[in-house]
Backbone bond lengths (Angstrom), bond angles and torsions (degrees), N, CA, C in turn:
res aa  C-N    CA-C-N  psi(-1)  N-CA   C-N-CA  omega(-1)  CA-C   N-CA-C  phi
1 M - - - 1.483 - - 1.466 109.57 -
2 N 1.375 116.92 -43.97 1.427 120.44 -178.57 1.564 111.69 -65.04
3 E 1.347 114.62 -36.73 1.405 118.54 179.59 1.532 111.51 -66.63
4 I 1.285 115.02 -34.71 1.472 118.73 176.06 1.519 113.78 -65.89
5 M 1.354 115.01 -44.32 1.435 119.33 -175.82 1.531 112.89 -75.02
6 T 1.364 116.41 -18.94 1.427 119.88 177.35 1.552 114.69 -90.72
7 N 1.293 113.56 2.11 1.512 122.69 177.67 1.533 108.17 -89.28
8 P 1.362 118.47 96.60 1.437 120.49 -172.99 1.568 110.88 -65.36
9 I 1.299 117.49 -38.68 1.451 119.67 -175.70 1.581 108.25 -66.64
10 G 1.340 118.27 -44.17 1.410 123.61 179.47 1.490 113.53 -61.74
11 V 1.346 113.62 -47.19 1.446 120.49 -179.02 1.548 111.50 -62.79
12 S 1.335 114.31 -43.69 1.505 118.94 -178.10 1.551 111.03 -64.17
13 L 1.315 113.36 -46.70 1.492 116.64 -177.15 1.480 111.09 -69.66
14 G 1.377 116.63 -34.19 1.484 120.04 179.64 1.554 110.44 -65.23
15 L 1.327 111.17 -44.87 1.552 117.35 -179.67 1.533 109.54 -65.38
16 L 1.398 117.77 -38.47 1.380 121.46 178.57 1.493 112.33 -62.95
17 G 1.334 116.50 -40.61 1.451 122.48 176.82 1.494 113.45 -60.95
18 I 1.376 116.83 -43.60 1.448 121.86 175.85 1.502 115.37 -63.36
19 I 1.398 112.27 -40.13 1.506 118.40 177.26 1.563 110.98 -61.79
20 L 1.401 111.28 -43.35 1.505 115.54 -178.58 1.545 109.16 -64.76
21 S 1.328 116.93 -38.36 1.472 119.86 -176.49 1.583 109.11 -63.40
22 F 1.344 116.10 -40.31 1.424 117.39 179.76 1.540 109.85 -71.69
23 Y 1.343 114.82 -33.02 1.511 118.68 178.32 1.583 108.21 -61.32
24 F 1.266 116.55 -44.74 1.510 119.88 -177.47 1.528 107.02 -70.07
25 Y 1.342 116.81 -35.92 1.444 115.72 178.96 1.494 113.72 -62.03
26 F 1.329 117.57 -51.80 1.472 121.40 177.46 1.495 113.72 -66.40
27 K 1.299 118.26 -33.01 1.433 119.16 176.07 1.531 111.59 -65.38
28 G 1.338 115.95 -36.06 1.508 119.26 177.82 1.481 115.93 -72.15
29 T 1.349 115.97 -24.27 1.429 118.59 -175.55 1.474 116.09 -99.45
30 N 1.422 116.31 -15.41 1.430 121.19 -176.79 1.528 110.81 -84.07
31 K 1.299 117.15 58.67 1.437 122.67 175.65 1.503 109.39 -162.72
32 S 1.303 116.95 166.99 1.501 117.66 178.25 1.511 110.15 -77.32
33 R 1.311 117.60 152.83 1.470 121.69 177.02 1.471 108.71 -143.62
34 P 1.320 121.23 93.39 1.455 123.00 179.38 1.549 108.20 -76.06
35 L 1.361 110.91 130.32 1.477 121.21 -176.10 1.522 108.98 -132.51
36 Y 1.323 116.12 159.52 1.469 121.02 179.43 1.532 112.85 -140.50
37 G 1.322 114.01 158.60 1.475 121.97 175.94 1.489 107.79 -140.34
38 L 1.303 120.21 147.52 1.454 125.84 177.81 1.498 111.17 -134.67
39 R 1.345 118.51 146.43 1.455 121.08 170.07 1.492 106.53 -148.64
40 E 1.375 113.88 131.37 1.485 121.47 -179.04 1.524 106.31 -126.22
41 M 1.417 113.08 140.05 1.436 118.89 178.37 1.553 107.84 -144.88
42 T 1.334 114.45 150.52 1.422 125.64 173.90 1.540 108.51 -96.62
43 V 1.289 120.49 118.48 1.409 125.76 -179.28 1.526 111.66 -87.43
44 N 1.309 116.10 -50.81 1.526 120.91 -178.72 1.521 107.10 -139.73
45 R 1.288 111.72 142.86 1.499 118.93 173.93 1.565 106.53 -139.53
46 V 1.293 118.32 141.39 1.474 123.63 177.78 1.540 107.21 -65.62
47 A 1.287 115.82 121.67 1.484 120.15 178.32 1.506 109.71 -121.81
48 H 1.315 120.44 -4.29 1.411 124.96 -174.83 1.498 108.92 -145.19
49 P 1.337 119.13 136.90 1.456 119.54 -176.12 1.598 111.40 -63.81
50 S 1.274 116.57 -22.21 1.504 119.23 179.26 1.518 113.07 -81.82
51 I 1.319 116.20 -13.83 1.488 121.29 179.89 1.464 111.61 -94.38
52 Q 1.376 117.91 128.71 1.406 122.39 177.31 1.465 111.08 -129.68
53 I 1.356 116.86 144.27 1.496 123.28 -177.88 1.505 107.70 -114.33
54 Y 1.355 112.96 132.03 1.445 118.87 179.47 1.564 106.77 -124.09
55 F 1.321 113.98 146.23 1.442 122.03 172.06 1.498 108.90 -129.44
56 E 1.321 118.28 109.35 1.512 123.33 -176.49 1.524 109.02 54.30
57 N 1.319 116.80 52.09 1.485 122.99 175.26 1.472 113.66 72.04
58 E 1.393 118.83 3.64 1.486 119.78 178.46 1.509 108.48 -108.21
59 R 1.354 113.56 128.18 1.454 119.51 178.68 1.553 109.91 -71.56
60 I 1.337 116.03 132.58 1.473 120.07 176.03 1.537 108.43 -131.99
61 D 1.273 116.52 156.24 1.501 121.19 179.13 1.489 112.75 -82.79
62 N 1.286 119.71 -24.54 1.430 121.31 -178.60 1.568 109.59 -157.46
63 F 1.265 113.30 158.70 1.551 115.46 -177.42 1.547 103.83 -131.52
64 N 1.324 115.48 126.62 1.499 121.72 -175.74 1.524 108.08 -133.63
65 I 1.290 114.33 155.63 1.477 120.86 179.85 1.555 108.41 -127.60
66 L 1.312 115.28 131.05 1.504 121.78 171.99 1.522 107.40 -114.55
67 R 1.303 118.74 128.61 1.458 122.29 171.01 1.492 107.81 -120.30
68 W 1.393 112.21 137.20 1.464 116.93 -177.61 1.563 111.31 -139.34
69 T 1.266 117.84 159.59 1.401 119.49 177.11 1.528 109.62 -151.60
70 V 1.356 116.68 143.55 1.492 122.67 170.46 1.526 106.25 -124.34
71 W 1.314 116.28 130.00 1.473 119.20 179.93 1.527 110.95 -137.72
72 N 1.344 115.43 165.34 1.407 121.20 179.08 1.509 109.27 -99.67
73 G 1.365 117.95 112.31 1.419 122.58 -177.41 1.580 113.01 -90.77
74 G 1.353 115.60 -6.18 1.460 120.43 -179.36 1.494 113.99 -98.10
75 K 1.338 113.72 175.71 1.468 116.30 -175.38 1.515 112.92 -86.38
76 R 1.365 116.41 -22.12 1.503 118.67 -178.48 1.542 108.86 -80.96
77 T 1.330 114.02 137.20 1.435 118.10 -178.42 1.546 110.70 -75.87
78 I 1.337 115.76 137.29 1.483 120.75 175.40 1.524 107.04 -93.40
79 L 1.328 116.40 126.44 1.485 123.30 -175.91 1.510 110.53 -99.61
80 N 1.297 116.60 157.29 1.470 121.68 -179.89 1.551 110.84 -59.66
81 G 1.313 116.27 -35.97 1.458 119.65 179.69 1.494 115.06 -66.63
82 E 1.271 119.03 -6.64 1.482 121.13 174.26 1.486 114.87 -91.29
83 I 1.323 118.11 0.97 1.410 123.04 171.02 1.516 110.92 -77.51
84 P 1.293 119.14 119.15 1.538 118.65 -177.74 1.486 113.22 -60.26
85 N 1.306 116.69 152.25 1.469 123.24 179.62 1.497 111.88 -74.96
86 D 1.381 116.09 -33.58 1.440 120.99 -177.91 1.560 111.38 -73.54
87 D 1.330 116.49 126.16 1.475 119.54 -179.70 1.523 114.02 -60.12
88 K 1.333 118.01 -26.07 1.438 125.00 178.81 1.596 111.40 -71.99
89 L 1.315 114.78 -18.96 1.427 118.04 -179.57 1.585 114.46 -110.26
90 K 1.242 112.35 -11.24 1.497 115.79 -176.70 1.537 112.18 -69.05
91 P 1.319 116.63 147.47 1.517 118.56 175.47 1.579 106.43 -64.10
92 R 1.353 114.30 131.01 1.459 119.42 -173.29 1.514 110.13 -156.48
93 V 1.316 114.50 154.05 1.464 122.66 175.15 1.555 104.31 -104.38
94 V 1.300 116.22 121.29 1.451 124.89 -176.57 1.512 109.33 -108.03
95 L 1.287 114.85 114.41 1.493 122.27 174.73 1.462 116.44 -90.37
96 D 1.288 119.09 147.74 1.498 122.66 175.98 1.509 109.08 -58.90
97 S 1.276 114.52 152.59 1.520 122.07 177.99 1.534 111.91 -64.13
98 S 1.309 117.04 -23.07 1.437 123.28 -178.94 1.489 111.89 -78.75
99 Y 1.390 119.78 -7.18 1.452 122.06 178.06 1.458 109.51 -85.13
100 K 1.306 118.73 122.03 1.473 125.22 175.21 1.632 104.86 -100.49
101 V 1.282 115.25 101.63 1.450 121.72 -174.62 1.553 107.86 -72.22
102 L 1.304 113.98 125.47 1.516 121.22 177.02 1.519 112.91 -96.91
103 E 1.366 116.50 -37.20 1.442 119.29 179.45 1.566 107.51 -157.96
104 L 1.295 114.55 148.25 1.443 119.63 -179.77 1.525 109.38 -134.74
105 K 1.353 116.69 128.27 1.440 122.55 174.34 1.457 107.87 -122.77
106 S 1.351 118.45 143.76 1.412 123.89 178.62 1.469 112.97 -144.92
107 Y 1.344 119.60 151.96 1.429 123.30 -175.62 1.522 108.29 -144.32
108 N 1.389 114.27 153.72 1.451 124.73 167.54 1.472 109.51 -106.11
109 V 1.323 119.68 126.29 1.483 121.59 174.92 1.508 107.06 -109.19
110 I 1.338 118.41 100.53 1.474 125.69 -173.94 1.559 107.80 -128.16
111 D 1.366 112.33 131.31 1.465 119.65 179.69 1.562 112.28 48.33
112 N 1.387 113.01 43.63 1.522 123.72 178.15 1.507 109.42 62.31
113 Q 1.240 123.03 23.50 1.412 128.28 175.89 1.501 111.29 -113.89
114 V 1.334 120.63 130.52 1.472 123.89 179.88 1.528 107.30 -98.42
115 L 1.370 112.93 118.71 1.420 119.93 179.57 1.535 108.94 -119.41
116 E 1.335 116.12 124.35 1.427 120.20 176.51 1.547 110.23 -65.93
117 K 1.292 116.70 130.69 1.479 118.92 -174.85 1.569 109.54 -133.86
118 E 1.288 114.11 125.59 1.434 118.20 178.12 1.602 110.63 -88.04
119 L 1.337 112.80 115.54 1.490 117.12 -172.57 1.537 107.19 -100.40
120 R 1.350 115.01 149.65 1.448 118.83 176.67 1.552 111.87 -65.77
121 F 1.350 115.79 132.09 1.467 120.91 -179.10 1.527 107.64 -129.42
122 E 1.306 115.97 114.66 1.487 119.87 178.80 1.527 107.47 -142.05
123 N 1.354 115.64 136.35 1.478 124.07 170.96 1.600 107.87 54.77
124 N 1.342 114.77 43.66 1.504 118.78 178.26 1.562 111.53 64.31
125 I 1.294 116.63 31.24 1.445 119.82 177.44 1.457 110.95 -131.01
126 I 1.349 116.93 126.82 1.446 122.24 177.84 1.536 110.91 -102.07
127 Y 1.319 115.21 114.33 1.454 121.48 178.89 1.549 113.63 -86.11
128 L 1.327 114.95 124.45 1.473 117.78 -178.65 1.574 110.83 -72.50
129 D 1.338 110.84 148.31 1.545 117.15 176.60 1.537 107.85 -155.19
130 F 1.337 113.35 143.50 1.518 120.34 -177.41 1.479 105.35 -167.00
131 E 1.343 115.38 162.59 1.470 124.42 172.34 1.470 111.35 -74.49
132 Y 1.290 115.99 -51.48 1.477 122.82 178.82 1.517 107.73 -167.13
133 L 1.353 118.14 156.84 1.389 123.90 175.20 1.522 110.46 -128.11
134 K 1.365 118.19 111.20 1.439 121.44 172.13 1.481 108.93 -80.45
135 K 1.322 117.94 -176.87 1.426 124.76 176.26 1.527 110.01 -53.95
136 N 1.314 118.38 125.69 1.415 124.69 176.99 1.546 113.84 73.27
137 D 1.302 117.98 2.04 1.502 119.53 169.49 1.514 108.00 -81.45
138 G 1.369 116.21 159.35 1.406 118.44 -178.18 1.485 114.36 -165.07
139 V 1.391 115.15 175.72 1.446 126.13 173.81 1.525 108.70 -114.41
140 C 1.299 120.09 134.11 1.492 118.74 177.27 1.472 109.43 -142.21
141 G 1.316 116.52 164.34 1.413 120.81 -176.85 1.551 115.63 -159.53
142 E 1.260 115.07 166.04 1.515 120.07 179.08 1.495 106.90 -136.21
143 V 1.333 112.32 132.46 1.519 121.14 -177.24 1.518 106.81 -120.38
144 Y 1.363 116.43 124.67 1.407 122.64 169.79 1.517 106.88 -96.33
145 F 1.348 117.44 130.54 1.413 120.56 -176.64 1.494 115.14 -151.55
146 S 1.295 120.16 152.01 1.454 123.22 166.99 1.519 106.84 -105.05
147 Q 1.324 115.35 163.78 1.452 120.09 -170.65 1.529 111.54 -132.02
148 V 1.355 115.39 121.52 1.470 119.84 179.96 1.512 110.71 -67.96
149 D 1.321 115.57 -47.69 1.499 124.21 179.51 1.485 106.73 -107.09
150 E 1.324 120.11 101.39 1.415 125.91 -174.00 1.500 112.47 -71.98
151 E 1.376 115.27 -15.06 1.465 117.67 -179.93 1.513 113.87 -80.21
152 K 1.356 114.81 -18.72 1.444 118.86 -179.78 1.533 111.42 -88.05
153 H 1.354 114.62 131.79 1.461 121.26 173.85 1.438 106.84 -135.80
154 D 1.290 119.15 74.22 1.506 123.28 -174.05 1.546 110.16 -117.58
155 V 1.320 116.59 100.85 1.379 123.24 176.05 1.579 106.88 -123.36
156 K 1.343 114.22 127.62 1.493 113.55 -179.87 1.536 109.03 -128.05
157 L 1.300 114.98 147.74 1.431 119.48 174.39 1.535 109.28 -114.79
158 L 1.302 117.92 111.67 1.441 128.46 -165.96 1.528 110.85 -115.43
159 G 1.328 112.22 165.89 1.516 115.13 172.35 1.571 111.83 100.09
160 N 1.325 111.97 179.76 1.413 119.06 -175.61 1.547 108.95 -162.03
161 F 1.310 114.13 171.16 1.504 118.77 174.51 1.545 109.30 -103.85
162 K 1.317 118.46 155.68 1.407 121.53 -176.00 1.541 116.91 -60.03
163 N 1.342 117.72 -33.81 1.475 118.45 -175.77 1.560 111.59 -97.41
164 D 1.298 118.70 10.47 1.457 120.34 179.46 1.513 110.46 -112.29
165 D 1.346 112.22 132.53 1.437 117.35 -177.76 1.564 111.32 -78.66
166 E 1.358 115.17 -32.82 1.500 121.70 -176.51 1.544 107.12 -90.50
167 K 1.326 113.38 154.68 1.443 119.69 173.26 1.552 107.66 -77.06
168 I 1.305 115.01 169.46 1.511 119.84 176.43 1.468 104.15 -66.76
169 Q 1.399 113.24 129.24 1.458 121.22 -175.36 1.514 109.51 -109.33
170 K 1.275 115.30 160.59 1.484 120.33 179.90 1.533 107.69 -75.83
171 G 1.302 115.60 132.45 1.428 120.27 -179.58 1.519 112.80 -86.71
172 D 1.295 117.16 176.85 1.436 123.70 -177.46 1.573 109.90 -100.19
173 I 1.326 118.04 108.59 1.404 119.12 -179.98 1.556 111.50 -80.52
174 E 1.368 117.23 -31.18 1.422 121.27 179.51 1.518 109.34 -80.77
175 N 1.319 119.70 91.34 1.385 123.79 -178.41 1.611 110.59 -72.96
176 T 1.368 111.97 133.03 1.502 114.70 173.74 1.544 104.99 -85.71
177 S 1.322 114.39 166.59 1.462 118.84 -178.03 1.476 111.50 -81.43
178 R 1.333 119.67 160.56 1.420 123.55 178.47 1.534 112.15 -58.71
179 F 1.316 115.20 -37.29 1.499 124.18 -179.42 1.587 108.86 -58.58
180 E 1.390 115.85 -44.34 1.420 117.98 178.63 1.505 115.09 -64.87
181 D 1.321 115.77 -37.97 1.444 124.00 178.18 1.574 108.26 -62.66
182 L 1.314 117.04 -46.53 1.490 119.64 -178.87 1.490 112.72 -69.57
183 F 1.388 115.31 -31.51 1.465 119.38 176.87 1.555 110.65 -68.09
184 H 1.326 117.55 -42.18 1.437 120.03 178.79 1.575 110.55 -66.54
185 L 1.294 119.20 -40.03 1.427 122.13 177.45 1.528 112.26 -65.76
186 F 1.336 117.91 -41.10 1.444 122.41 -179.88 1.560 108.18 -67.25
187 T 1.256 118.30 -40.31 1.500 119.11 175.68 1.550 114.39 -57.07
188 V 1.331 111.55 -46.58 1.473 119.57 -179.31 1.545 108.73 -62.16
189 L 1.319 116.09 -47.86 1.508 118.18 -179.70 1.529 112.80 -63.55
190 M 1.318 118.55 -36.17 1.439 121.89 179.75 1.537 110.07 -66.16
191 V 1.393 117.93 -42.37 1.415 119.09 177.90 1.535 111.10 -63.91
192 I 1.360 118.72 -41.68 1.424 123.33 178.51 1.522 113.28 -61.28
193 F 1.315 112.76 -35.24 1.536 119.41 -176.37 1.585 110.46 -79.85
194 I 1.299 115.66 -35.74 1.450 119.26 -173.85 1.512 114.79 -75.87
195 I 1.389 115.64 -38.27 1.450 118.94 -171.70 1.570 114.16 -57.74
196 P 1.362 116.73 -40.98 1.519 116.64 177.68 1.492 112.10 -59.13
197 F 1.332 119.76 -34.66 1.496 119.30 -179.23 1.518 109.23 -69.38
198 M 1.380 118.97 -36.16 1.378 122.65 178.18 1.517 109.14 -61.06
199 L 1.282 117.71 -50.84 1.475 124.11 -179.07 1.532 110.17 -61.74
200 S 1.347 117.15 -40.90 1.458 119.83 -179.37 1.563 110.29 -61.82
201 D 1.331 114.81 -48.52 1.509 119.10 179.80 1.538 111.95 -62.04
202 L 1.378 115.62 -39.68 1.468 115.67 -179.88 1.444 110.42 -70.01
203 F 1.375 121.00 -33.32 1.400 122.20 176.20 1.483 115.24 -59.04
204 K 1.318 113.82 -34.59 1.505 119.29 178.88 1.574 109.00 -65.91
205 L 1.325 118.93 -32.12 1.448 123.48 176.42 1.481 111.64 -62.49
206 T 1.360 117.19 -31.97 1.493 118.84 -177.32 1.503 111.52 -68.22
207 Q 1.323 115.48 -17.53 1.458 117.26 179.82 1.549 114.27 -63.73
208 A 1.384 111.03 -22.59 1.471 113.55 175.82 1.489 117.09 -77.79
209 K 1.371 112.59 -2.82 1.505 121.26 175.90 1.540 109.82 58.55
210 N 1.245 117.70 42.98 1.432 125.09 173.47 1.519 109.74 -98.13
211 L 1.411 115.72 130.26 1.413 120.82 -174.66 1.604 110.87 -59.93
212 F 1.294 111.72 -41.87 1.472 115.39 -178.59 1.537 111.85 -65.10
213 N 1.246 117.41 -36.10 1.456 123.13 176.99 1.551 114.03 -64.02
214 Y 1.392 110.34 -38.97 1.494 116.20 174.61 1.461 111.00 -66.08
215 F 1.352 118.64 -40.27 1.419 122.94 178.17 1.561 111.99 -65.48
216 K 1.325 116.53 -41.03 1.466 122.83 179.22 1.558 106.61 -65.45
217 F 1.268 118.23 -45.43 1.500 118.11 -179.99 1.526 112.31 -65.38
218 G 1.283 117.51 -40.26 1.492 120.64 176.24 1.539 111.21 -60.97
219 F 1.316 116.20 -46.73 1.396 119.81 -176.90 1.529 113.32 -63.71
220 V 1.353 115.27 -46.38 1.451 121.76 178.48 1.562 110.67 -61.76
221 S 1.348 112.04 -39.83 1.515 117.98 -178.87 1.530 106.77 -62.62
222 F 1.337 119.68 -42.72 1.452 123.05 -177.66 1.512 109.52 -62.41
223 V 1.406 115.55 -47.19 1.420 118.41 -178.89 1.527 111.44 -66.92
224 S 1.329 117.21 -35.92 1.436 119.07 179.26 1.584 111.70 -65.99
225 L 1.322 115.35 -39.57 1.470 117.99 178.01 1.504 110.82 -65.16
226 F 1.352 114.50 -38.37 1.497 119.03 175.69 1.507 111.83 -61.86
227 L 1.334 116.24 -40.93 1.469 121.02 179.78 1.536 111.05 -66.28
228 Y 1.351 116.47 -41.68 1.408 119.65 178.67 1.530 112.62 -64.21
229 Y 1.339 112.30 -40.88 1.506 115.82 178.36 1.480 111.07 -61.52
230 S 1.385 113.43 -45.33 1.484 118.83 179.26 1.503 113.61 -60.36
231 I 1.354 114.80 -41.48 1.462 119.46 178.46 1.466 115.91 -63.77
232 F 1.377 114.49 -47.28 1.477 119.12 -175.56 1.524 115.54 -80.13
233 K 1.339 115.19 -31.94 1.456 119.60 -179.01 1.484 115.25 -97.93
234 I 1.351 121.54 -16.99 1.399 122.17 -177.55 1.559 111.65 -124.32
235 L 1.376 115.90 -58.28 1.418 117.85 -170.33 1.537 114.09 -70.00
236 I 1.297 117.46 -45.05 1.464 118.80 179.41 1.495 112.15 -66.27
237 P 1.337 119.40 -42.76 1.482 120.33 177.83 1.608 109.32 -61.12
238 Q 1.332 115.80 -37.50 1.472 119.57 -179.84 1.559 108.68 -68.44
239 L 1.337 115.35 -40.57 1.454 115.51 -179.18 1.528 110.27 -66.53
240 V 1.365 117.13 -39.33 1.430 119.97 -179.11 1.545 109.96 -67.38
241 T 1.368 115.83 -42.71 1.442 120.75 177.34 1.541 113.07 -59.74
242 G 1.389 112.77 -42.59 1.453 118.18 177.18 1.504 113.46 -60.09
243 W 1.400 115.53 -42.79 1.449 118.32 -178.78 1.500 110.51 -66.67
244 T 1.261 118.20 -44.26 1.491 121.59 -176.39 1.488 112.79 -73.83
245 K 1.315 119.95 -14.26 1.472 122.98 -179.10 1.489 111.13 -90.84
246 K 1.271 118.39 -4.86 1.505 119.52 -176.88 1.550 108.68 -70.15
247 M 1.296 112.90 129.53 1.445 118.97 -179.68 1.555 111.18 -73.18
248 P 1.317 119.47 133.49 1.475 122.01 177.24 1.539 107.63 -61.12
249 K 1.375 111.71 148.73 1.506 117.06 -175.36 1.527 111.57 -62.71
250 V 1.283 119.34 -29.25 1.477 121.10 177.09 1.475 113.60 -56.32
251 F 1.339 113.68 -40.96 1.515 118.66 -177.55 1.575 109.91 -82.04
252 I 1.264 116.99 -29.86 1.450 120.16 172.62 1.496 109.71 -57.96
253 H 1.342 114.61 -50.16 1.433 123.25 -179.71 1.551 111.07 -62.86
254 F 1.298 118.35 -35.81 1.476 121.99 176.17 1.480 109.43 -66.42
255 L 1.278 118.98 -47.23 1.458 119.44 -178.36 1.547 113.28 -62.97
256 D 1.306 112.13 -31.58 1.516 116.82 179.89 1.494 111.78 -78.36
257 T 1.306 118.71 -40.50 1.477 119.69 -169.58 1.553 112.98 -120.70
258 G 1.369 119.33 -21.09 1.437 120.37 -174.86 1.520 112.31 84.12
259 N 1.317 116.67 8.62 1.430 119.25 176.70 1.541 111.56 -112.39
260 L 1.287 116.96 152.95 1.456 123.76 -179.99 1.527 109.02 -121.42
C-alpha cells in the first residue's frame, strides 16, 4: 500500500481518471431526458355466447386498459414552451385505429402533487400538455378501450421537445437496487485507479532495456488505452443513461395499479 501511495505518476493518473469519470457523469445528467413507459392489459373478453360485457350501458366485446407515463429523467426542467406547435412534432400517445376509446383519464405529477389534467384527444391521439416537468415529474394517463381487432396491439409514443436532440426514449421499469448501482460505480473507479499503477511499474522494467519488457509495456499500454476508451466512451455513458432512465416509483405503482 505504501509503495502505491508513494508512486506520484500512478496516484496522479488515477486521481485524474476518477475526476474525469465524475465529469462525464455530471455532464451526462445535467440535461433533460424525456422518457416513457407503457402497460396494456385485457380485463375481460367474451368467451361464451351467454356472457355479455357492458360499459356505461354500451355492449362491448372486450374491455382493455392501457396505462402510460412520460417523465423527465434529467436534471434540466422541461418547460411548456418547449412543446412544438406542430401536431406532427408534439409529444403524443398514438393508439391503433382498432382501439375504441371508452374513457380517458390523465394526470400531471409535479412537485410530488397529483393534478388531474384533461389532455387533447383527437383521432386516437393523446397530446401531452403540462406547465413544466422537473426531474422525476411527469404526465400519465389511463385509457379504457375495446378492440375491434384483438390481434393488434400497436401503441406508439412519438414526438419530441424543442431543446432535446433525442426523441422520447423508453424508460427502465425494472429498477436495480442502490447497492447494485454503487457496486458498478465502485468497480469502474477501481479499474480507472489501478491501471496507472500497472503502467508505472511496467515502465520501470523498461529501464533494464530488455526487448521483452518493452514489448510487455507496449502491449499493456495498448490494452489500458482501449480500456480507458471503453470506460469513458461506452461504459460510463451507459451507466449514466441507465441511472437516468429508471422510472420513479410513483409511476411504476401507477402502471401496476392505476393509482397515484
